[in-house]
C-alpha positions in Angstrom: 37.8 -102.9 95.5 37.3 -102.0 92.1 33.6 -102.2 90.7 32.5 -102.1 87.2 32.6 -98.9 86.9 35.9 -98.8 87.4 36.1 -101.4 84.6 34.4 -98.9 82.6 36.7 -96.5 83.4 40.3 -98.1 82.3 38.4 -99.6 79.0 37.6 -95.7 78.0 41.0 -94.8 78.2 41.8 -97.4 75.5 41.0 -96.1 71.6 37.2 -96.9 70.0 35.8 -99.0 73.0 32.5 -98.9 73.7 30.1 -100.0 76.6 28.0 -103.1 75.3 26.8 -106.3 76.2 27.7 -109.5 75.6 26.3 -112.8 76.2 23.5 -110.2 78.1 25.8 -109.1 80.5 27.5 -105.5 80.5 30.6 -105.7 78.7 33.6 -103.9 76.8 34.1 -104.4 73.2 37.0 -102.8 70.7 35.4 -102.5 66.8 32.6 -104.8 68.6 34.9 -108.0 69.5 34.5 -108.1 73.2 37.6 -108.6 75.8 36.0 -107.7 79.4 32.4 -108.8 80.6 30.5 -109.5 84.1 29.9 -113.1 84.1 26.6 -112.0 85.8 25.5 -109.0 87.8 24.9 -111.0 90.9 28.2 -112.1 91.3 31.1 -109.5 91.0 33.2 -111.9 88.6 34.4 -110.1 85.2 35.4 -112.6 82.6 38.7 -111.4 81.1 40.4 -112.4 78.0 43.9 -113.5 78.0 46.6 -115.9 77.1 46.8 -119.5 77.8 49.8 -118.9 79.8 48.7 -115.8 81.4 45.7 -117.8 82.7 47.8 -120.3 83.7 49.9 -117.9 85.7 47.4 -116.3 87.3 45.9 -119.8 88.7 48.8 -120.9 89.5 49.7 -117.4 91.7 47.4 -118.8 94.4 45.8 -115.2 94.4 41.8 -115.9 95.5 41.4 -112.6 93.2 41.8 -115.5 89.7 39.6 -118.6 89.5 38.3 -120.4 86.7 35.1 -123.0 85.8 35.3 -126.2 83.5 33.4 -124.0 81.1 36.5 -122.3 80.3 39.0 -125.0 80.0 41.1 -124.6 76.8 39.8 -120.6 76.5 41.8 -117.7 77.5 39.9 -116.3 79.4 40.2 -115.8 83.6 37.3 -114.6 86.2 38.7 -112.1 87.9 37.1 -111.2 91.6 36.6 -107.9 91.1 35.8 -108.0 95.8 39.0 -109.4 95.5 42.0 -107.9 92.7 44.5 -105.5 93.4 43.0 -102.3 91.1 46.4 -101.8 89.2 46.5 -105.3 88.3 42.8 -105.1 87.2 43.7 -102.1 84.6 46.4 -104.6 83.6 44.9 -107.2 82.7 41.5 -105.2 80.8 44.6 -103.3 79.1 46.0 -106.7 77.7 42.7 -107.9 77.2 42.1 -105.4 75.1 45.4 -105.8 72.6 44.2 -109.2 72.1 41.2 -108.0 70.6 42.4 -104.8 69.2 43.4 -104.7 65.5 47.2 -104.0 64.9 46.5 -100.4 63.6 44.9 -99.4 67.3 47.2 -101.0 69.1 50.2 -98.8 67.5 
């Protein structure tokens, strides 16, 4: 079962990632732009940026690790349950979220 510390470890391997806060919760940012954050410190859910197609596919998979709320309708973010997500898939999601926010020069 991954933890926030695992998310930070994954993010630390990517260029110019910093720990910060976003909506008053722990987050990871690249050049000041957030790409993953804890939704709250109590529920173990991450808000992870993704493309709308990716969000749709994750939700359609039926995997209980992925969910959303009406608040995120139409937005490229998916909720990821740290208690249920596969660690390898979490790493892929964090890296993809970083790619969405990172400037082109960093992605090369």
